[in-house]
TORKOL-912726 format. One record per residue (C-alpha): x, y, z. Coordinates in Angstrom, 3 decimals, decimal comma. Layout:
BEGIN
(site (X Y Z))
...
***
This chain:
BEGIN
(site (-35,416 302,558 -17,134))
(site (-37,920 300,054 -15,772))
(site (-36,528 297,307 -13,543))
(site (-39,058 294,908 -12,001))
(site (-36,971 291,890 -10,937))
(site (-37,707 292,304 -7,210))
(site (-41,434 292,881 -7,798))
(site (-41,700 289,790 -10,017))
(site (-39,752 287,665 -7,528))
(site (-42,082 288,647 -4,669))
(site (-45,114 288,028 -6,861))
(site (-43,915 284,568 -7,877))
(site (-43,096 283,564 -4,297))
(site (-45,917 285,199 -2,333))
(site (-48,888 285,331 -4,682))
(site (-48,503 282,692 -7,330))
(site (-46,380 279,693 -6,476))
(site (-44,921 279,648 -2,949))
(site (-43,165 276,352 -3,759))
(site (-41,074 277,899 -6,526))
(site (-37,593 277,391 -5,066))
(site (-34,694 274,991 -5,729))
(site (-37,047 272,016 -5,977))
(site (-39,687 273,572 -8,203))
(site (-40,907 270,247 -9,532))
(site (-43,432 270,617 -12,330))
(site (-43,785 274,430 -12,424))
(site (-41,994 277,007 -14,583))
(site (-42,439 280,409 -16,204))
(site (-40,996 282,160 -19,231))
(site (-38,932 285,296 -19,817))
(site (-38,691 286,679 -23,352))
(site (-36,256 289,279 -24,670))
(site (-38,124 291,182 -27,353))
(site (-37,072 293,834 -29,843))
(site (-40,089 296,096 -30,295))
(site (-40,614 297,659 -33,701))
(site (-41,602 301,018 -32,198))
(site (-38,283 301,146 -30,307))
(site (-36,313 300,678 -33,555))
(site (-38,219 302,391 -36,376))
(site (-35,086 302,366 -38,543))
(site (-35,036 298,553 -38,688))
(site (-37,111 296,655 -41,289))
(site (-38,445 294,000 -38,917))
(site (-41,270 294,661 -36,469))
(site (-41,464 292,805 -33,142))
(site (-38,818 290,102 -32,832))
(site (-38,138 287,599 -30,023))
(site (-34,396 287,687 -29,426))
(site (-34,211 284,960 -26,779))
(site (-36,401 283,033 -24,342))
(site (-35,564 281,723 -20,883))
(site (-37,591 278,993 -19,200))
(site (-37,258 279,419 -15,444))
(site (-38,216 276,836 -12,814))
(site (-36,700 278,445 -9,708))
(site (-36,012 281,850 -8,205))
(site (-32,336 280,888 -8,060))
(site (-32,311 280,539 -11,847))
(site (-33,962 283,944 -12,140))
(site (-31,124 285,438 -10,091))
(site (-28,565 283,627 -12,247))
(site (-29,852 284,988 -15,575))
(site (-30,638 288,518 -14,355))
(site (-27,192 290,002 -15,243))
(site (-27,323 288,445 -18,720))
(site (-30,852 289,746 -19,326))
(site (-29,862 293,277 -18,330))
(site (-26,708 293,173 -20,472))
(site (-28,556 291,906 -23,564))
(site (-31,365 294,443 -23,195))
(site (-28,933 297,338 -22,727))
(site (-26,696 296,258 -25,609))
(site (-29,392 295,560 -28,207))
(site (-32,231 297,837 -27,111))
(site (-34,521 294,994 -26,037))
(site (-37,336 294,679 -23,539))
(site (-37,561 291,717 -21,167))
(site (-41,055 290,372 -20,545))
(site (-42,141 287,704 -18,074))
(site (-45,202 285,465 -17,996))
(site (-47,454 286,084 -14,986))
(site (-48,972 282,599 -15,184))
(site (-46,826 279,568 -14,446))
(site (-47,157 276,432 -16,545))
(site (-46,850 272,708 -15,924))
(site (-43,835 270,972 -17,484))
(site (-45,886 267,830 -18,042))
(site (-48,753 269,650 -19,780))
(site (-46,321 271,803 -21,744))
(site (-44,489 268,686 -23,000))
(site (-47,744 267,135 -24,148))
(site (-48,743 270,302 -25,992))
(site (-45,317 270,388 -27,702))
(site (-45,629 266,751 -28,776))
(site (-49,081 267,430 -30,188))
(site (-47,930 270,529 -32,096))
(site (-44,897 268,759 -33,590))
(site (-47,086 265,815 -34,642))
(site (-49,599 268,224 -36,168))
(site (-46,849 270,002 -38,124))
(site (-45,485 266,687 -39,411))
(site (-48,970 265,622 -40,469))
(site (-49,392 268,901 -42,368))
(site (-45,851 268,851 -43,823))
(site (-44,987 272,095 -42,025))
(site (-41,240 272,221 -41,355))
(site (-40,301 275,864 -41,929))
(site (-39,730 276,926 -38,308))
(site (-39,659 273,912 -35,971))
(site (-37,719 275,993 -33,416))
(site (-40,702 278,366 -33,103))
(site (-42,919 275,610 -31,699))
(site (-41,638 276,005 -28,118))
(site (-42,516 279,696 -27,723))
(site (-45,779 279,207 -29,603))
(site (-46,868 276,326 -27,382))
(site (-46,024 278,189 -24,172))
(site (-48,565 280,839 -25,117))
(site (-51,222 278,194 -25,800))
(site (-50,549 276,025 -22,740))
(site (-53,037 276,711 -19,895))
(site (-51,887 278,067 -16,506))
(site (-50,921 275,376 -14,017))
(site (-52,668 276,912 -11,019))
(site (-54,518 280,124 -10,109))
(site (-55,039 282,323 -13,159))
(site (-53,663 285,849 -13,231))
(site (-55,027 288,542 -15,532))
(site (-53,355 291,768 -16,630))
(site (-55,174 295,088 -16,961))
(site (-53,081 297,339 -19,197))
(site (-53,353 300,958 -18,024))
(site (-51,469 303,420 -20,231))
(site (-50,929 307,188 -20,050))
(site (-51,594 307,523 -16,310))
(site (-49,398 310,646 -16,347))
(site (-52,035 312,312 -18,535))
(site (-54,918 310,896 -16,505))
(site (-53,712 310,199 -12,925))
(site (-57,175 309,145 -11,744))
(site (-57,331 306,301 -14,272))
(site (-55,532 303,852 -11,996))
(site (-57,956 304,457 -9,107))
(site (-60,943 304,201 -11,440))
(site (-59,809 300,832 -12,768))
(site (-59,148 299,456 -9,285))
(site (-62,498 300,603 -7,916))
(site (-64,329 299,143 -10,922))
(site (-62,652 295,755 -10,449))
(site (-63,682 295,685 -6,773))
(site (-67,318 296,232 -7,741))
(site (-67,322 293,166 -10,009))
(site (-68,350 289,665 -8,983))
(site (-65,445 287,327 -8,278))
(site (-64,859 284,125 -6,344))
(site (-61,934 285,951 -4,723))
(site (-62,728 288,392 -1,860))
(site (-60,123 290,777 -3,292))
(site (-59,096 289,893 -6,861))
(site (-56,441 292,627 -7,034))
(site (-52,908 291,224 -6,628))
(site (-50,649 294,181 -7,341))
(site (-49,154 296,491 -9,952))
(site (-46,187 296,255 -12,314))
(site (-44,672 299,512 -13,661))
(site (-44,379 299,655 -17,456))
(site (-42,714 302,098 -19,813))
(site (-45,947 304,024 -20,405))
(site (-48,088 303,193 -17,375))
(site (-48,847 300,154 -15,227))
(site (-50,037 296,574 -15,467))
(site (-52,568 295,748 -12,760))
(site (-52,440 292,044 -11,847))
(site (-55,723 290,449 -10,781))
(site (-57,447 287,138 -10,256))
(site (-60,429 286,508 -12,555))
(site (-63,558 288,617 -12,112))
(site (-66,770 289,244 -14,065))
(site (-65,673 290,925 -17,305))
(site (-69,207 291,684 -18,459))
(site (-69,874 293,635 -15,272))
(site (-66,581 295,485 -15,626))
(site (-67,421 296,592 -19,174))
(site (-70,930 297,670 -18,161))
(site (-69,747 299,677 -15,142))
(site (-66,982 301,324 -17,158))
(site (-69,175 302,371 -20,090))
(site (-71,857 303,787 -17,792))
(site (-69,420 305,978 -15,883))
(site (-67,002 307,121 -18,573))
(site (-67,151 309,179 -21,706))
(site (-67,100 307,141 -24,905))
(site (-63,718 308,682 -25,726))
(site (-62,215 306,866 -22,730))
(site (-61,812 303,286 -23,918))
(site (-62,380 300,260 -21,734))
(site (-58,932 299,160 -20,460))
(site (-57,399 296,182 -22,217))
(site (-57,692 293,057 -20,050))
(site (-55,446 290,113 -20,976))
(site (-56,140 286,677 -19,528))
(site (-52,802 284,908 -20,067))
(site (-50,136 287,389 -20,988))
(site (-46,739 288,847 -20,178))
(site (-45,656 291,887 -18,215))
(site (-42,531 294,022 -18,285))
(site (-39,498 292,726 -16,408))
(site (-36,801 295,152 -17,633))
(site (-36,126 297,844 -20,228))
(site (-33,592 300,598 -20,637))
(site (-34,638 302,054 -23,984))
(site (-33,050 305,438 -24,620))
***
């Protein structure tokens, strides 16, 4: 089991959006319940989004937590959360544009899919957070330290771009502010065997909130 509700709450309050409380105003983030194909190899469909929650306060996160856990446990889902918050105003404008574009192109097959699609395309509302996906740290325990030290050697407008770590089913997600990706790739390739791939760095992505896959 991986349960990261407390970690995500602290991250949202302390690192990302200190004003995210009862009067959140324009800011919100997304939680998605996803059925992963690799968790259910007997089912014909691959990855499938079961449900999405759009959260604009920590109180709402507390309110939906029991439902998220129940759904994940019952249907073998994983709950993911966006690490970048979005603006309701900007998000609404992006939705309007996408719906108008679909109408113009006579695309009406899945109008309900526009919301989730647009959230992924909508830019972060404030400071950007990146995710470094570090897998198989049980096989290579030094990998985490190597990634962290490499990030700290890279140019960044932040004195310390490293925010924290989120446990995942197979490793960790390291949360950072933006840094020089070209330098990171150069440092990594110089100091590692070619069989050790450069870690996957995602600029606007989701991290694991909860899973209890048997």
